[in-house]
N, CA, C and O atoms as CSV, one atom per row, in Angstrom:
chain,resi,resn,atom,element,x,y,z
A,1,MET,N,N,68.414,110.304,120.474
A,1,MET,CA,C,69.577,109.836,119.750
A,1,MET,C,C,70.071,108.551,120.407
A,1,MET,O,O,70.378,108.527,121.599
A,2,LYS,N,N,70.143,107.495,119.621
A,2,LYS,CA,C,70.587,106.231,120.196
A,2,LYS,C,C,72.104,106.092,120.087
A,2,LYS,O,O,72.725,106.605,119.156
A,3,LYS,N,N,72.665,105.411,121.024
A,3,LYS,CA,C,74.105,105.160,121.052
A,3,LYS,C,C,74.428,104.090,120.028
A,3,LYS,O,O,73.801,103.031,120.004
A,4,MET,N,N,75.415,104.371,119.179
A,4,MET,CA,C,75.825,103.414,118.160
A,4,MET,C,C,76.775,102.385,118.777
A,4,MET,O,O,77.395,102.628,119.812
A,5,SER,N,N,76.870,101.237,118.116
A,5,SER,CA,C,77.869,100.264,118.543
A,5,SER,C,C,79.240,100.801,118.146
A,5,SER,O,O,79.339,101.819,117.461
A,6,ASN,N,N,80.286,100.121,118.572
A,6,ASN,CA,C,81.627,100.608,118.280
A,6,ASN,C,C,81.912,100.590,116.787
A,6,ASN,O,O,81.751,99.574,116.110
A,7,VAL,N,N,82.336,101.732,116.303
A,7,VAL,CA,C,82.709,101.891,114.908
A,7,VAL,C,C,84.167,101.465,114.754
A,7,VAL,O,O,84.991,101.728,115.630
A,8,ILE,N,N,84.478,100.815,113.652
A,8,ILE,CA,C,85.850,100.419,113.344
A,8,ILE,C,C,86.491,101.563,112.570
A,8,ILE,O,O,85.931,102.036,111.581
A,9,PHE,N,N,87.660,102.008,113.014
A,9,PHE,CA,C,88.376,103.096,112.350
A,9,PHE,C,C,89.604,102.553,111.635
A,9,PHE,O,O,90.402,101.804,112.198
A,10,GLU,N,N,89.729,102.954,110.382
A,10,GLU,CA,C,90.895,102.600,109.572
A,10,GLU,C,C,91.371,103.883,108.888
A,10,GLU,O,O,90.681,104.901,108.920
A,11,ASP,N,N,92.551,103.827,108.272
A,11,ASP,CA,C,92.984,104.986,107.511
A,11,ASP,C,C,93.811,104.561,106.302
A,11,ASP,O,O,94.394,103.477,106.272
A,12,LEU,N,N,93.844,105.439,105.313
A,12,LEU,CA,C,94.625,105.196,104.108
A,12,LEU,C,C,96.074,105.591,104.358
A,12,LEU,O,O,96.340,106.430,105.218
A,13,PRO,N,N,97.015,105.003,103.625
A,13,PRO,CA,C,98.423,105.405,103.767
A,13,PRO,C,C,98.631,106.908,103.530
A,13,PRO,O,O,99.457,107.530,104.198
A,14,GLU,N,N,97.895,107.484,102.592
A,14,GLU,CA,C,98.012,108.925,102.321
A,14,GLU,C,C,97.568,109.742,103.535
A,14,GLU,O,O,98.132,110.798,103.823
A,15,PHE,N,N,96.548,109.242,104.246
A,15,PHE,CA,C,96.089,109.924,105.455
A,15,PHE,C,C,97.211,109.942,106.499
A,15,PHE,O,O,97.443,110.962,107.149
A,16,ARG,N,N,97.897,108.822,106.654
A,16,ARG,CA,C,98.995,108.754,107.634
A,16,ARG,C,C,100.092,109.766,107.296
A,16,ARG,O,O,100.690,110.360,108.193
A,17,LYS,N,N,100.354,109.962,105.995
A,17,LYS,CA,C,101.345,110.965,105.572
A,17,LYS,C,C,100.847,112.374,105.907
A,17,LYS,O,O,101.609,113.214,106.384
A,18,ASP,N,N,99.559,112.620,105.651
A,18,ASP,CA,C,98.970,113.924,106.002
A,18,ASP,C,C,99.138,114.198,107.492
A,18,ASP,O,O,99.548,115.287,107.892
A,19,LEU,N,N,98.813,113.191,108.309
A,19,LEU,CA,C,98.876,113.324,109.760
A,19,LEU,C,C,100.306,113.590,110.216
A,19,LEU,O,O,100.542,114.472,111.042
A,20,LYS,N,N,101.240,112.846,109.692
A,20,LYS,CA,C,102.648,113.001,110.080
A,20,LYS,C,C,103.130,114.425,109.779
A,20,LYS,O,O,103.823,115.039,110.590
A,21,LYS,N,N,102.762,114.926,108.633
A,21,LYS,CA,C,103.154,116.285,108.229
A,21,LYS,C,C,102.522,117.334,109.158
A,21,LYS,O,O,103.195,118.267,109.596
A,22,LEU,N,N,101.234,117.173,109.451
A,22,LEU,CA,C,100.529,118.153,110.286
A,22,LEU,C,C,100.951,118.080,111.754
A,22,LEU,O,O,100.858,119.075,112.472
A,23,LEU,N,N,101.410,116.916,112.204
A,23,LEU,CA,C,101.849,116.775,113.606
A,23,LEU,C,C,103.041,117.678,113.926
A,23,LEU,O,O,103.255,118.033,115.085
A,24,LYS,N,N,103.801,118.042,112.925
A,24,LYS,CA,C,104.935,118.952,113.136
A,24,LYS,C,C,104.443,120.337,113.546
A,24,LYS,O,O,105.108,121.033,114.312
A,25,ARG,N,N,103.284,120.733,113.038
A,25,ARG,CA,C,102.710,122.046,113.356
A,25,ARG,C,C,101.715,121.984,114.515
A,25,ARG,O,O,101.608,122.924,115.303
A,26,PHE,N,N,100.992,120.875,114.610
A,26,PHE,CA,C,99.923,120.746,115.603
A,26,PHE,C,C,100.193,119.506,116.448
A,26,PHE,O,O,99.701,118.420,116.142
A,27,ARG,N,N,100.964,119.670,117.493
A,27,ARG,CA,C,101.454,118.530,118.278
A,27,ARG,C,C,100.345,117.773,119.016
A,27,ARG,O,O,100.537,116.617,119.393
A,28,SER,N,N,99.216,118.396,119.222
A,28,SER,CA,C,98.120,117.731,119.945
A,28,SER,C,C,97.220,116.913,119.017
A,28,SER,O,O,96.224,116.344,119.464
A,29,LEU,N,N,97.555,116.854,117.762
A,29,LEU,CA,C,96.645,116.280,116.762
A,29,LEU,C,C,96.255,114.827,117.036
A,29,LEU,O,O,95.099,114.461,116.823
A,30,ASN,N,N,97.180,113.994,117.499
A,30,ASN,CA,C,96.805,112.604,117.822
A,30,ASN,C,C,95.727,112.566,118.892
A,30,ASN,O,O,94.757,111.819,118.768
A,31,ASP,N,N,95.887,113.365,119.946
A,31,ASP,CA,C,94.871,113.431,121.005
A,31,ASP,C,C,93.566,114.010,120.476
A,31,ASP,O,O,92.485,113.529,120.815
A,32,ASP,N,N,93.668,115.045,119.643
A,32,ASP,CA,C,92.476,115.674,119.071
A,32,ASP,C,C,91.690,114.673,118.223
A,32,ASP,O,O,90.459,114.669,118.242
A,33,LEU,N,N,92.400,113.833,117.484
A,33,LEU,CA,C,91.722,112.825,116.652
A,33,LEU,C,C,91.045,111.758,117.507
A,33,LEU,O,O,89.997,111.235,117.128
A,34,GLU,N,N,91.633,111.433,118.652
A,34,GLU,CA,C,90.987,110.460,119.554
A,34,GLU,C,C,89.656,111.006,120.070
A,34,GLU,O,O,88.677,110.267,120.174
A,35,VAL,N,N,89.624,112.292,120.390
A,35,VAL,CA,C,88.373,112.939,120.821
A,35,VAL,C,C,87.357,112.898,119.680
A,35,VAL,O,O,86.184,112.592,119.893
A,36,LEU,N,N,87.813,113.204,118.486
A,36,LEU,CA,C,86.938,113.185,117.313
A,36,LEU,C,C,86.384,111.782,117.060
A,36,LEU,O,O,85.215,111.633,116.705
A,37,LYS,N,N,87.211,110.762,117.240
A,37,LYS,CA,C,86.746,109.378,117.049
A,37,LYS,C,C,85.612,109.043,118.011
A,37,LYS,O,O,84.673,108.336,117.645
A,38,LYS,N,N,85.694,109.546,119.235
A,38,LYS,CA,C,84.603,109.302,120.192
A,38,LYS,C,C,83.314,109.931,119.694
A,38,LYS,O,O,82.244,109.332,119.796
A,39,ASP,N,N,83.418,111.152,119.149
A,39,ASP,CA,C,82.245,111.825,118.593
A,39,ASP,C,C,81.689,111.053,117.397
A,39,ASP,O,O,80.479,110.870,117.269
A,40,LEU,N,N,82.591,110.603,116.526
A,40,LEU,CA,C,82.146,109.871,115.337
A,40,LEU,C,C,81.560,108.518,115.704
A,40,LEU,O,O,80.676,108.023,115.006
A,41,ASN,N,N,82.029,107.917,116.774
A,41,ASN,CA,C,81.466,106.642,117.220
A,41,ASN,C,C,80.004,106.826,117.620
A,41,ASN,O,O,79.179,105.944,117.383
A,42,ASP,N,N,79.682,107.970,118.226
A,42,ASP,CA,C,78.307,108.254,118.633
A,42,ASP,C,C,77.436,108.684,117.461
A,42,ASP,O,O,76.250,108.356,117.406
A,43,GLU,N,N,78.031,109.420,116.525
A,43,GLU,CA,C,77.284,109.968,115.393
A,43,GLU,C,C,78.157,109.921,114.144
A,43,GLU,O,O,78.728,110.938,113.749
A,44,PRO,N,N,78.267,108.733,113.512
A,44,PRO,CA,C,79.236,108.541,112.439
A,44,PRO,C,C,78.901,109.179,111.092
A,44,PRO,O,O,79.808,109.426,110.298
A,45,GLY,N,N,77.651,109.447,110.817
A,45,GLY,CA,C,77.287,110.052,109.531
A,45,GLY,C,C,77.441,111.555,109.574
A,45,GLY,O,O,78.020,112.104,110.512
A,46,GLN,N,N,76.923,112.220,108.557
A,46,GLN,CA,C,77.004,113.672,108.527
A,46,GLN,C,C,76.187,114.290,109.653
A,46,GLN,O,O,75.167,113.745,110.076
A,47,SER,N,N,76.651,115.422,110.122
A,47,SER,CA,C,75.993,116.112,111.223
A,47,SER,C,C,76.208,117.619,111.089
A,47,SER,O,O,77.018,118.198,111.814
A,48,PRO,N,N,75.478,118.264,110.152
A,48,PRO,CA,C,75.679,119.707,109.935
A,48,PRO,C,C,75.465,120.495,111.216
A,48,PRO,O,O,74.614,120.101,112.013
A,49,PRO,N,N,76.184,121.584,111.467
A,49,PRO,CA,C,77.244,122.171,110.637
A,49,PRO,C,C,78.622,121.579,110.930
A,49,PRO,O,O,79.618,122.008,110.347
A,50,PHE,N,N,78.683,120.608,111.820
A,50,PHE,CA,C,79.929,119.946,112.201
A,50,PHE,C,C,80.550,119.224,111.004
A,50,PHE,O,O,81.753,119.325,110.765
A,51,SER,N,N,79.725,118.501,110.261
A,51,SER,CA,C,80.215,117.746,109.115
A,51,SER,C,C,79.084,117.559,108.112
A,51,SER,O,O,77.905,117.625,108.460
A,52,TYR,N,N,79.466,117.324,106.863
A,52,TYR,CA,C,78.451,117.103,105.838
A,52,TYR,C,C,78.983,116.178,104.746
A,52,TYR,O,O,80.191,116.062,104.541
A,53,ARG,N,N,78.062,115.530,104.060
A,53,ARG,CA,C,78.426,114.613,102.972
A,53,ARG,C,C,78.904,115.425,101.777
A,53,ARG,O,O,78.337,116.468,101.451
A,54,ILE,N,N,79.955,114.934,101.131
A,54,ILE,CA,C,80.473,115.583,99.927
A,54,ILE,C,C,79.680,115.061,98.740
A,54,ILE,O,O,79.713,113.867,98.439
A,55,ASP,N,N,78.971,115.953,98.071
A,55,ASP,CA,C,78.153,115.581,96.921
A,55,ASP,C,C,78.946,115.750,95.627
A,55,ASP,O,O,80.012,116.366,95.612
A,56,GLY,N,N,78.416,115.203,94.562
A,56,GLY,CA,C,78.995,115.401,93.235
A,56,GLY,C,C,80.198,114.535,92.920
A,56,GLY,O,O,80.933,114.815,91.974
A,57,LEU,N,N,80.409,113.482,93.705
A,57,LEU,CA,C,81.548,112.595,93.440
A,57,LEU,C,C,81.204,111.507,92.423
A,57,LEU,O,O,82.098,110.933,91.802
A,58,GLY,N,N,79.923,111.227,92.254
A,58,GLY,CA,C,79.495,110.201,91.318
A,58,GLY,C,C,79.746,108.777,91.812
A,58,GLY,O,O,79.855,107.844,91.017
A,59,ILE,N,N,79.836,108.622,93.133
A,59,ILE,CA,C,80.033,107.287,93.717
A,59,ILE,C,C,78.980,107.070,94.794
A,59,ILE,O,O,78.408,108.025,95.319
A,60,GLU,N,N,78.728,105.802,95.117
A,60,GLU,CA,C,77.731,105.489,96.136
A,60,GLU,C,C,78.276,105.612,97.555
A,60,GLU,O,O,77.518,105.842,98.497
A,61,THR,N,N,79.582,105.462,97.707
A,61,THR,CA,C,80.197,105.526,99.031
A,61,THR,C,C,79.888,106.867,99.689
A,61,THR,O,O,79.995,107.917,99.054
A,62,CYS,N,N,79.508,106.828,100.951
A,62,CYS,CA,C,79.245,108.050,101.710
A,62,CYS,C,C,80.581,108.643,102.152
A,62,CYS,O,O,81.277,108.062,102.984
A,63,VAL,N,N,80.935,109.794,101.595
A,63,VAL,CA,C,82.174,110.480,101.948
A,63,VAL,C,C,81.797,111.774,102.662
A,63,VAL,O,O,81.018,112.577,102.149
A,64,VAL,N,N,82.361,111.961,103.848
A,64,VAL,CA,C,81.980,113.071,104.719
A,64,VAL,C,C,83.180,113.976,104.974
A,64,VAL,O,O,84.307,113.507,105.134
A,65,LYS,N,N,82.918,115.282,105.008
A,65,LYS,CA,C,83.939,116.274,105.348
A,65,LYS,C,C,83.611,116.838,106.718
A,65,LYS,O,O,82.516,117.355,106.939
A,66,VAL,N,N,84.563,116.737,107.640
A,66,VAL,CA,C,84.402,117.319,108.976
A,66,VAL,C,C,85.062,118.692,108.964
A,66,VAL,O,O,86.255,118.820,108.687
A,67,LYS,N,N,84.269,119.715,109.268
A,67,LYS,CA,C,84.785,121.081,109.248
A,67,LYS,C,C,85.069,121.628,110.644
A,67,LYS,O,O,85.765,122.632,110.790
A,68,LYS,N,N,84.541,120.983,111.644
A,68,LYS,CA,C,84.702,121.484,113.016
A,68,LYS,C,C,85.515,120.491,113.826
A,68,LYS,O,O,84.974,119.538,114.387
A,69,ILE,N,N,86.823,120.724,113.881
A,69,ILE,CA,C,87.718,119.858,114.646
A,69,ILE,C,C,88.405,120.711,115.700
A,69,ILE,O,O,89.141,121.640,115.367
A,70,ALA,N,N,88.172,120.406,116.949
A,70,ALA,CA,C,88.842,121.130,118.024
A,70,ALA,C,C,90.296,120.675,118.082
A,70,ALA,O,O,90.580,119.477,118.084
A,71,CYS,N,N,91.211,121.637,118.128
A,71,CYS,CA,C,92.639,121.325,118.171
A,71,CYS,C,C,93.264,122.088,119.328
A,71,CYS,O,O,93.281,123.319,119.334
A,72,LYS,N,N,93.778,121.349,120.313
A,72,LYS,CA,C,94.382,121.977,121.497
A,72,LYS,C,C,95.602,122.812,121.141
A,72,LYS,O,O,95.930,123.752,121.865
A,73,SER,N,N,96.275,122.496,120.056
A,73,SER,CA,C,97.462,123.244,119.636
A,73,SER,C,C,97.115,124.643,119.136
A,73,SER,O,O,97.983,125.513,119.066
A,74,LEU,N,N,95.869,124.856,118.796
A,74,LEU,CA,C,95.413,126.160,118.327
A,74,LEU,C,C,94.541,126.794,119.396
A,74,LEU,O,O,93.320,126.857,119.253
A,75,LYS,N,N,95.156,127.253,120.443
A,75,LYS,CA,C,94.425,127.822,121.579
A,75,LYS,C,C,93.551,128.988,121.126
A,75,LYS,O,O,93.956,129.806,120.300
A,76,GLY,N,N,92.351,129.043,121.681
A,76,GLY,CA,C,91.443,130.143,121.377
A,76,GLY,C,C,90.634,129.964,120.113
A,76,GLY,O,O,89.789,130.802,119.798
A,77,HIS,N,N,90.876,128.887,119.383
A,77,HIS,CA,C,90.137,128.666,118.144
A,77,HIS,C,C,88.977,127.690,118.322
A,77,HIS,O,O,88.114,127.596,117.449
A,78,GLY,N,N,88.945,126.969,119.427
A,78,GLY,CA,C,87.870,126.004,119.651
A,78,GLY,C,C,87.745,125.050,118.484
A,78,GLY,O,O,88.745,124.526,117.994
A,79,ALA,N,N,86.527,124.823,118.039
A,79,ALA,CA,C,86.290,123.906,116.928
A,79,ALA,C,C,86.607,124.555,115.582
A,79,ALA,O,O,86.654,123.867,114.562
A,80,ASN,N,N,86.821,125.863,115.569
A,80,ASN,CA,C,87.133,126.556,114.319
A,80,ASN,C,C,88.636,126.596,114.072
A,80,ASN,O,O,89.205,127.655,113.811
A,81,SER,N,N,89.265,125.440,114.156
A,81,SER,CA,C,90.720,125.355,114.046
A,81,SER,C,C,91.202,125.482,112.608
A,81,SER,O,O,92.371,125.792,112.378
A,82,GLY,N,N,90.335,125.250,111.650
A,82,GLY,CA,C,90.742,125.282,110.257
A,82,GLY,C,C,91.155,123.921,109.738
A,82,GLY,O,O,91.467,123.778,108.555
A,83,LEU,N,N,91.163,122.914,110.608
A,83,LEU,CA,C,91.505,121.563,110.168
A,83,LEU,C,C,90.291,120.910,109.510
A,83,LEU,O,O,89.153,121.116,109.930
A,84,ARG,N,N,90.556,120.128,108.480
A,84,ARG,CA,C,89.502,119.416,107.757
A,84,ARG,C,C,89.850,117.932,107.701
A,84,ARG,O,O,90.995,117.559,107.442
A,85,LEU,N,N,88.860,117.101,107.945
A,85,LEU,CA,C,89.032,115.651,107.868
A,85,LEU,C,C,88.024,115.108,106.865
A,85,LEU,O,O,86.837,115.432,106.922
A,86,ILE,N,N,88.507,114.283,105.950
A,86,ILE,CA,C,87.640,113.616,104.983
A,86,ILE,C,C,87.646,112.124,105.330
A,86,ILE,O,O,88.707,111.523,105.501
A,87,TYR,N,N,86.457,111.539,105.431
A,87,TYR,CA,C,86.381,110.105,105.699
A,87,TYR,C,C,85.235,109.475,104.939
A,87,TYR,O,O,84.278,110.151,104.562
A,88,SER,N,N,85.338,108.166,104.714
A,88,SER,CA,C,84.212,107.423,104.139
A,88,SER,C,C,83.589,106.600,105.229
A,88,SER,O,O,84.264,106.046,106.096
A,89,TYR,N,N,82.265,106.537,105.158
A,89,TYR,CA,C,81.498,105.844,106.190
A,89,TYR,C,C,80.693,104.725,105.551
A,89,TYR,O,O,79.905,104.945,104.632
A,90,PHE,N,N,80.910,103.520,106.061
A,90,PHE,CA,C,80.188,102.346,105.586
A,90,PHE,C,C,79.243,101.917,106.698
A,90,PHE,O,O,79.629,101.197,107.619
A,91,GLU,N,N,78.000,102.370,106.597
A,91,GLU,CA,C,77.024,102.187,107.678
A,91,GLU,C,C,76.764,100.725,107.993
A,91,GLU,O,O,76.709,100.348,109.163
A,92,SER,N,N,76.603,99.894,106.969
A,92,SER,CA,C,76.265,98.486,107.219
A,92,SER,C,C,77.387,97.750,107.953
A,92,SER,O,O,77.132,96.789,108.680
A,93,GLU,N,N,78.620,98.199,107.763
A,93,GLU,CA,C,79.771,97.572,108.420
A,93,GLU,C,C,80.191,98.318,109.692
A,93,GLU,O,O,81.073,97.865,110.422
A,94,GLN,N,N,79.552,99.466,109.949
A,94,GLN,CA,C,79.950,100.332,111.068
A,94,GLN,C,C,81.464,100.584,111.014
A,94,GLN,O,O,82.193,100.358,111.980
A,95,ARG,N,N,81.905,101.067,109.827
A,95,ARG,CA,C,83.332,101.259,109.582
A,95,ARG,C,C,83.569,102.633,108.975
A,95,ARG,O,O,82.826,103.078,108.100
A,96,ILE,N,N,84.610,103.293,109.452
A,96,ILE,CA,C,85.027,104.594,108.931
A,96,ILE,C,C,86.471,104.465,108.471
A,96,ILE,O,O,87.320,103.918,109.175
A,97,ILE,N,N,86.731,104.985,107.269
A,97,ILE,CA,C,88.102,105.023,106.754
A,97,ILE,C,C,88.492,106.488,106.592
A,97,ILE,O,O,87.866,107.222,105.827
A,98,PHE,N,N,89.534,106.912,107.320
A,98,PHE,CA,C,90.044,108.273,107.195
A,98,PHE,C,C,90.794,108.383,105.874
A,98,PHE,O,O,91.689,107.588,105.588
A,99,VAL,N,N,90.418,109.379,105.069
A,99,VAL,CA,C,90.952,109.537,103.725
A,99,VAL,C,C,91.986,110.649,103.655
A,99,VAL,O,O,93.053,110.485,103.064
A,100,GLU,N,N,91.654,111.795,104.274
A,100,GLU,CA,C,92.521,112.962,104.122
A,100,GLU,C,C,92.379,113.881,105.334
A,100,GLU,O,O,91.313,113.988,105.939
A,101,LEU,N,N,93.490,114.539,105.666
A,101,LEU,CA,C,93.511,115.523,106.752
A,101,LEU,C,C,94.346,116.690,106.268
A,101,LEU,O,O,95.481,116.508,105.828
A,102,TYR,N,N,93.784,117.900,106.347
A,102,TYR,CA,C,94.531,119.076,105.906
A,102,TYR,C,C,94.058,120.311,106.656
A,102,TYR,O,O,92.999,120.313,107.284
A,103,HIS,N,N,94.868,121.363,106.577
A,103,HIS,CA,C,94.487,122.648,107.152
A,103,HIS,C,C,94.001,123.522,106.012
A,103,HIS,O,O,94.591,123.524,104.932
A,104,LYS,N,N,92.930,124.264,106.245
A,104,LYS,CA,C,92.324,125.038,105.158
A,104,LYS,C,C,93.246,126.123,104.618
A,104,LYS,O,O,93.022,126.615,103.512
A,105,SER,N,N,94.284,126.513,105.370
A,105,SER,CA,C,95.235,127.502,104.846
A,105,SER,C,C,96.205,126.849,103.854
A,105,SER,O,O,96.854,127.549,103.076
A,106,ASP,N,N,96.310,125.508,103.876
A,106,ASP,CA,C,97.213,124.798,102.968
A,106,ASP,C,C,96.551,124.485,101.629
A,106,ASP,O,O,97.219,124.447,100.595
A,107,LYS,N,N,95.258,124.265,101.649
A,107,LYS,CA,C,94.520,123.963,100.421
A,107,LYS,C,C,93.049,124.277,100.634
A,107,LYS,O,O,92.560,124.268,101.763
A,108,GLU,N,N,92.347,124.554,99.543
A,108,GLU,CA,C,90.957,125.002,99.651
A,108,GLU,C,C,89.950,123.866,99.732
A,108,GLU,O,O,88.919,123.991,100.393
A,109,ILE,N,N,90.247,122.762,99.064
A,109,ILE,CA,C,89.234,121.718,98.926
A,109,ILE,C,C,89.894,120.338,99.032
A,109,ILE,O,O,91.102,120.190,98.845
A,110,GLU,N,N,89.073,119.346,99.336
A,110,GLU,CA,C,89.540,117.965,99.455
A,110,GLU,C,C,90.110,117.457,98.130
A,110,GLU,O,O,89.813,118.000,97.065
A,111,ASP,N,N,90.924,116.417,98.212
A,111,ASP,CA,C,91.527,115.780,97.047
A,111,ASP,C,C,90.535,114.762,96.489
A,111,ASP,O,O,90.521,113.601,96.897
A,112,ARG,N,N,89.716,115.212,95.560
A,112,ARG,CA,C,88.682,114.338,95.001
A,112,ARG,C,C,89.272,113.170,94.232
A,112,ARG,O,O,88.674,112.095,94.195
A,113,SER,N,N,90.429,113.356,93.619
A,113,SER,CA,C,91.050,112.243,92.892
A,113,SER,C,C,91.467,111.134,93.863
A,113,SER,O,O,91.379,109.953,93.527
A,114,ARG,N,N,91.916,111.505,95.054
A,114,ARG,CA,C,92.267,110.498,96.071
A,114,ARG,C,C,91.026,109.710,96.478
A,114,ARG,O,O,91.070,108.485,96.594
A,115,ILE,N,N,89.933,110.413,96.692
A,115,ILE,CA,C,88.669,109.757,97.078
A,115,ILE,C,C,88.257,108.761,95.993
A,115,ILE,O,O,87.958,107.602,96.279
A,116,LEU,N,N,88.248,109.230,94.747
A,116,LEU,CA,C,87.803,108.370,93.645
A,116,LEU,C,C,88.750,107.193,93.427
A,116,LEU,O,O,88.300,106.098,93.088
A,117,ARG,N,N,90.037,107.400,93.613
A,117,ARG,CA,C,91.008,106.318,93.459
A,117,ARG,C,C,90.709,105.155,94.397
A,117,ARG,O,O,90.906,103.994,94.037
A,118,HIS,N,N,90.236,105.467,95.594
A,118,HIS,CA,C,90.027,104.424,96.600
A,118,HIS,C,C,88.589,103.902,96.695
A,118,HIS,O,O,88.374,102.792,97.182
A,119,PHE,N,N,87.620,104.670,96.245
A,119,PHE,CA,C,86.227,104.285,96.498
A,119,PHE,C,C,85.331,104.247,95.283
A,119,PHE,O,O,84.119,104.089,95.422
A,120,GLU,N,N,85.884,104.387,94.107
A,120,GLU,CA,C,85.065,104.356,92.896
A,120,GLU,C,C,84.648,102.950,92.558
A,120,GLU,O,O,83.952,102.734,91.566
């Protein structure tokens, strides 16, 4: 596995709202996301079972769902914290845009309309 160059991380305004809301429940989330960014910098595309590409969107943009996010605020849960991160990955630009962050107890599936609004 080769080391990737530095990936550029950006986020959508809706993602920032998601994060702000979740920070009230999971105070370590900013630190947890920094750890995740280091992992994504090394391996930015899908990496089952940690993350996988969301199919059936009808767009060319690579959109990935991360299912294994370690959260220090959820002691004893390890990577099975229940947090989900949706991001788009632009390989040629080495750029990741965070689209959505949610807890699986709050909703079952990603907001596909949000994805399509920004990347169609």
